[in-house]
N, C-alpha and C positions, 0 to 999 in steps of 0.2 A: 519490090523489096519488102521482106517481112520483118516485123519487130520480133526478135527472139528474146525470150525471157531467160535470165541467168538460171543455170542449173546448180550453181555452187554459191556459197556465201559463207561469211563468218562475222562474228561480233566478239569484241573483247571487253573485259572489265578488269580493273585492278581492285583486289580485295585485301583488306588488312588481316591476312591469315597465312599461315605457312602452306606450302604445297601439300604437305601431309593432311592438314585439316580440310583443304579444298577437295583433295582426292577422296578422302573418307566421306565427305558430303555427297559428291557426285556419284559415287559407287554404292550409295545406300538407297536401295529401291523403295524404301519407305519414305525417304525424304525427297527423292528426285521429282515426284509429281508436284510438290509444292513450288517448284521453280517454273514449270511450264504453263502457258496459258491454255493448253489443250489436254495434257496428260493428267488424269485424275487418280490413277492407281496402277501399280506394277506388281506382277507376281512371277516368281520363278516357275519354270516349266520342267517337265520330265523328272520329277523328284529331286531336282537340284536343291541344295541347301545354301549355296553361296555362289557369287559370281566367279567366273573363270573363263578363259578363252574357250569358245565353243559352247558355253552355257546359253540356253535360250530363256527368254522371259517374255511376258506379254504385257504390253502397255494398253490400258483402257483409256480412251480419249473422248473428249466432248468439245464440240465447237457449235455454239448456238443450240439448236434443237437436235443436231446430228450427233450420234454416238457411234463409236466403232472401237475395235481392238486391233492391234497389230502385233504380230510376233516378231521378236528381235533376237539376234544372236551376237553375243560379245565377240569382237574380233581383236581388240587390244585391251590389255590391262597391264599397264606399265606403272608400277607403284610410284605414286606422287608425281607422275608426269603426264599420263595420257590414259583416256578411257574412250573406247569406240565400239560401236555396234552397227549392224546392218538391219534394215527393215524392208521387206521381209526376207528371211534367209532363203537361199536357193532360188532367187529371182534375178534374171539377168539385168533388170533395171532397178535393183534394190537401192534404197537411199542409205548412205552412210552418215551417221552422226558421230562427231569426234570432239572431244574436249581435251585441249592441251593446257598444261599448267607450267608456268615458268616462275622461278623465284625472282622477286623484284624488290630488292632492298629488304625491308622488314615485312613485306607481304608477297603477293603472287599476282601475276597477270594470267587470267583464264580466258581462253578463246574457244568459242563453240563454232564448229565448222559443219556445214552440210554439203553433201554432194548427192543431188537428186536427179539423175539422168532422165527419169520419167517425166520431169517437167517439160522436157523438149518433145515429148510424145503425147500430144493432146488426145490421141485416140485411146490411150491407156489410162484407166483410172488410177490415181487421182490427178494425173496430168490434165484431165479434161475439166477439172473444177476451176471455174473462172476465179482468178485472183489468188490461186493457191500459192504461187511464188511470193506474191506480196504478203500474204498471211505468214509464210515462213520467215520472211525477212523481219516483219514486225515481231514475230514470236521470239527470235533470238535476242533482240534487244530487251524484251520483257524478261526472258529467262536469265540473262546476264544481270539485269538490275535486281531481280528477285534473289539470285545467288548472293550477290553482294550484301543485300539487306539481311538475308537469313544468316549468313556466316558472321557478319559483323555485329549482329544483335545477340549472338550467343555469349 
């Protein structure tokens, strides 16, 4: 019997901010890298000037001494409710990152979800990176804590 690593996961946090404030923060590519322990910069591609479904952007990432970039394509932009994108576009084992926002009394509950089928395929990079799933699981907790701190300090 083999131990299978999960290919999906999520983490949630409650923030003292409206869904509109959270959505505006999550969809601002200048602010988004400040949340992630790996992402250091994002840029729109193909002469795009703003996010929209089908718009591509590039995330520049760093973990330890390793640096890489990943192209992403926005798949959902549901005002004040949901933001999602796939990495990389047009790849049968693409990872989907999704943020859902729900009103919660005077604040919001934000959930970051990932669906990374390539984690079950160790022969395909980055599924072959030892500990990648554990890194992703730790990263969502960090991202959600950073989101809460950033929004509530404004």
